[in-house]
C-alpha positions in Angstrom: 89.5 125.5 89.8 86.4 125.6 92.3 83.2 127.5 91.2 81.8 127.3 94.7 84.5 128.6 96.7 88.2 129.4 96.5 90.3 126.3 95.9 93.1 126.1 98.3 96.3 124.2 97.4 99.1 123.5 99.8 102.4 122.9 98.1 105.1 121.6 100.4 108.8 121.9 98.9 107.6 124.7 96.7 110.6 126.9 96.7 112.3 125.7 93.4 111.8 123.3 90.3 108.4 121.9 89.7 107.1 122.9 93.2 107.7 126.7 92.2 106.3 126.1 88.8 103.0 124.6 90.4 102.9 127.8 92.4 102.5 129.9 89.3 100.4 127.3 87.5 97.7 127.0 90.3 97.5 130.6 91.1 97.0 131.4 87.4 94.0 129.1 87.5 92.5 130.9 90.5 93.4 128.7 93.3 94.7 130.2 96.6 98.0 128.7 96.7 99.7 128.1 100.1 103.4 127.4 99.9 106.0 126.0 102.4 109.5 125.0 102.2 112.9 124.9 104.3 114.6 127.7 102.5 113.0 130.8 103.5 114.8 133.0 101.0 113.9 131.0 98.0 110.3 130.5 99.1 110.0 134.3 99.5 111.4 134.7 96.0 108.6 132.5 94.6 106.0 134.2 96.7 107.1 137.5 95.3 107.1 136.3 91.6 103.7 134.9 92.2 102.4 138.3 93.7 104.1 140.3 90.9 101.9 138.4 88.3 98.7 139.5 90.2 98.0 136.4 92.1 97.3 135.8 95.8 99.7 133.7 97.5 100.7 132.7 101.1 103.9 131.3 102.4 105.3 130.3 105.7 108.6 128.2 106.0 108.8 124.8 107.5 111.0 121.9 107.8 109.1 118.6 106.4 111.3 116.5 108.9 109.9 118.3 111.9 106.3 117.1 112.8 105.5 120.2 114.8 106.4 122.6 112.1 104.4 120.7 109.5 101.4 120.7 111.8 102.0 124.5 112.5 101.9 125.2 108.8 98.7 123.2 108.1 96.9 124.9 111.1 98.0 128.4 109.8 96.7 127.7 106.3 93.3 126.4 107.6 93.0 129.2 110.0 93.8 131.7 107.2 91.5 130.1 104.5 89.3 127.7 106.2 90.1 124.6 104.2 92.7 122.9 102.2 91.5 120.9 99.1 94.8 119.7 97.7 98.1 118.9 99.4 101.2 118.2 97.1 104.5 117.5 98.6 107.7 118.0 96.4 110.2 118.1 99.2 112.9 115.5 98.7 116.5 114.7 99.8 118.9 112.5 97.3 121.8 111.6 99.8 124.9 110.4 98.3 124.4 109.2 94.6 128.0 107.8 93.8 128.5 104.9 96.3 127.3 101.5 97.6 124.7 101.6 100.3 127.1 100.4 102.9 129.6 103.3 102.4 126.8 105.9 103.0 127.5 108.0 106.0 124.9 107.5 108.9 123.9 111.2 108.9 123.4 111.1 105.3 121.3 108.1 105.4 119.3 109.5 108.2 118.8 112.7 106.3 117.4 110.8 103.2 114.9 108.9 105.3 114.0 111.8 107.6 113.1 113.8 104.5 111.7 111.3 102.0 110.1 108.7 104.3 109.5 110.4 107.9 108.6 113.6 105.8 105.9 111.8 103.9 104.5 110.5 107.2 104.6 114.0 108.6 102.5 115.4 105.8 100.0 112.8 106.0 99.7 112.9 109.6 99.4 116.7 109.6 96.9 117.2 106.9 94.7 114.1 106.7 92.5 115.2 109.9 91.5 118.4 107.9 90.8 116.4 104.8 88.6 114.1 106.8 86.9 116.9 108.8 86.1 118.5 105.3 85.1 115.2 103.9 87.1 115.5 100.7 90.5 116.2 99.5 93.8 115.0 97.9 97.1 114.0 98.9 99.6 114.1 95.9 103.2 112.9 96.3 105.8 113.8 93.7 108.3 111.0 93.4 110.7 109.0 91.4 110.7 105.6 89.8 113.8 104.8 91.7 111.8 104.1 94.7 110.5 101.1 92.8 113.8 100.2 91.0 117.3 99.2 92.0 119.9 101.5 90.9 123.5 101.2 92.0 125.1 104.1 94.0 121.6 105.3 95.1 121.0 103.2 98.2 119.8 106.0 100.5 117.6 107.6 98.0 116.0 104.6 96.5 115.4 103.0 99.9 113.9 106.1 101.6 111.6 106.6 98.5 110.6 102.9 98.5 109.4 103.4 102.0 107.5 106.5 101.3 105.8 104.9 98.2 104.6 101.9 100.5 103.3 104.4 102.9 101.4 106.5 100.4 99.9 103.2 99.0 99.0 102.0 102.5 97.4 105.2 103.2 95.3 105.0 99.9 94.2 101.6 100.9 93.0 102.7 104.4 91.3 105.6 102.5 89.4 103.4 100.3 85.6 103.9 100.1 85.9 107.8 101.2 86.2 110.9 99.2 89.8 111.5 99.9 92.6 110.4 97.6 96.2 109.6 98.1 98.4 108.8 95.2 102.0 109.1 93.9 102.7 111.3 90.9 105.9 110.5 88.6 106.9 113.5 86.5 109.3 112.9 83.7 113.0 114.0 83.7 112.5 117.7 84.2 115.2 120.6 83.7 115.4 121.7 87.3 118.3 122.5 89.8 117.8 119.0 91.1 118.3 117.3 88.1 121.4 119.4 87.4 122.6 118.2 91.2 121.9 114.5 90.0 124.0 114.8 87.1 127.0 116.3 89.0 126.6 113.6 91.6 126.5 110.7 89.2 129.5 112.3 87.0 127.3 113.0 84.1 125.3 109.5 84.2 121.8 109.8 83.5 122.4 113.0 81.4 119.9 112.4 78.7 117.9 115.4 77.5 115.0 116.2 79.9 111.5 115.6 78.5 109.9 118.8 79.7 110.5 122.0 81.6 109.2 122.5 85.2 106.4 124.9 83.7 105.3 122.2 81.4 105.5 119.5 84.0 103.3 121.6 86.4 100.3 120.6 84.1 100.6 117.1 85.4 100.0 118.3 88.9 97.2 120.7 88.0 95.5 117.9 86.1 95.9 115.4 88.9 94.4 117.8 91.5 91.4 118.4 89.2 90.5 114.8 89.3 88.0 113.4 91.6 90.0 112.2 94.7 88.5 108.7 94.6 89.2 108.3 91.0 93.0 108.9 91.7 93.1 107.3 94.9 96.0 104.6 95.1 97.1 105.5 91.6 100.6 105.9 90.0 100.2 109.0 87.8 103.2 108.9 85.6 104.3 111.3 82.8 105.6 108.3 80.9 101.8 107.2 80.6 100.5 108.5 77.2 97.0 108.9 78.5 98.0 110.7 81.7 100.6 112.8 79.8 98.0 113.9 76.9 95.4 114.6 79.5 97.8 117.0 81.3 99.1 118.6 78.1 95.6 119.3 77.0 95.5 121.9 79.9 97.7 124.1 77.9 99.3 127.2 79.6 97.5 129.0 82.1 
């Protein structure tokens, strides 16, 4: 992905779903892939699968809600590879999806906010100094349109996503004029464990067929990472946008 030097991609929340698919997709295109996620067993399984395909991969467990752990992972990745070109965050927590906001237990509310909103802050705070020192880089945040809309029964998820969206857009505005970009990426409905969990929690609601597999959707993130950071800064890159989707699909399989 970078002819001058190994391209380093840090994928957060990469132990399943689109994050795991991106581990394979980036590695297959020659990137040095750095993976982190809370679930060490699943993370190591993804690492092993990438290695089994003949690719180099580095992995270290961390909890996105813990600022110190996130900083430790970033420092370790930079110490190992000397740089990080693209950071992509897939980590998310839905919280309850079947009740009014005022019936959400405080612990469930705080868990959603801690992962989705504070976790976004932790990623930005831990990685941005490295990108600024390099003078170039991209921060991509996988998200959901529920952060920009009202959906009954999903108060904790929607509100915490909305806060994360505001933070990413604020960061992008503050990065304007630099060679560092921050943006939101909205994949389409994808056949993942997360979608299955969502269907169960909603009693089958929202069970329309997915638009793509995680492997296909990984193209969206590879394509986004290939763009100039200043071109995507502040953008909402959505699979539902035909121009974005066609550009991503033009990459084909790695």
